[in-house]
C-alpha angles and dihedrals in degrees: 000000000000124000113270126205105200124195119229133201090275113081097233100027123102142174121227108217125191126181088353093303126113106242105172144003114216125188107191092187093051116020089180089068105100106186102180108078096225091049088052087055090053087053090052090054092049090049091052101046099072140011114288115283093006110140118247135200104231131181115197120200102201124023118184106151093359090236097153095043088052089051092052092046090054100042096036109032115200094033116148110226133180122190123200106206117159096190102085091180091061092048093048093050093046092049090050100044102025102031122196117241117261116273091011093152089228118134121186120205119196096228138106123254105262097042089044092050091052090063096051118101121249115266093001101124134071093194135016113199115196111192104146134146136181116189090347094306134102106248110250095222089068095062104048129109089254091053090048090054090052092048090050092046095058094044124092116244094273095028125136132230112209110194127181113212127181122206145127129235132312080037098213093160095043092050090058092046091050091049089054092050092051093056088073104017106036101180107079138169128179131206122198142155113267093240090058094051090046090057093243094126144346116277152155119292107197111205122201114189137174145159087238131034126326121218098252096145095045093050092046087056090051091057092070092062100031116121088216110047118227140167128243117215111197123209095279093046091049090057092048097044106030105018131110101066126137108239117252116238130194087258094061103023117155130191116238118273119278098256134155113232 
């Protein structure tokens, strides 16, 4: 199915749709407007990981409408960003219909996540954002112990991995993905909507992982003003609520469940 750019009720806001699924919301007039709740939570992490306006080195695994790179370019001018997006048709259409601002600092490489990661220098990134889907599922090769080692390798000593997972209670797949992440980046927090954690519906589990500290307190403070309420599970709560999984490896990798969120 071809890429669709769908107008919304806002004059300069659009949805990027692929295979009938909404992939991104892009507001050209206000790139800081993050309409999807889990993407807003990614923005909260990026706001919390460095002083306001300080440039960041960010690697994005998955691009679609380039919503998060646009957000970083606007809120942290001068940031150096690389996007790994294997679907060249999507990138071409987005660049044509939803153009990036001049001198955005955003570079898009037409390569999948794992091969693209292999070409990134050790310790060269402050943040790695993994928000990738294929056929509506998170690719299994991005949540294995080997992938976690590669994410950790490209991150600076205090860098953060931000990983979007999709699952439904009792979170059997997410538990294994989290266990894999923790083999290389042991400090982990998770944010999620209350309905997802209460097993009322499938949803996005946003993982933030590091060798150092994770911004639990800062994100908890964000919750009070967030237009879409969510919960923050710190490292101890992650172990209690989402622990116990056997880490995925490349030998037994599985894509995320086919869920509607």
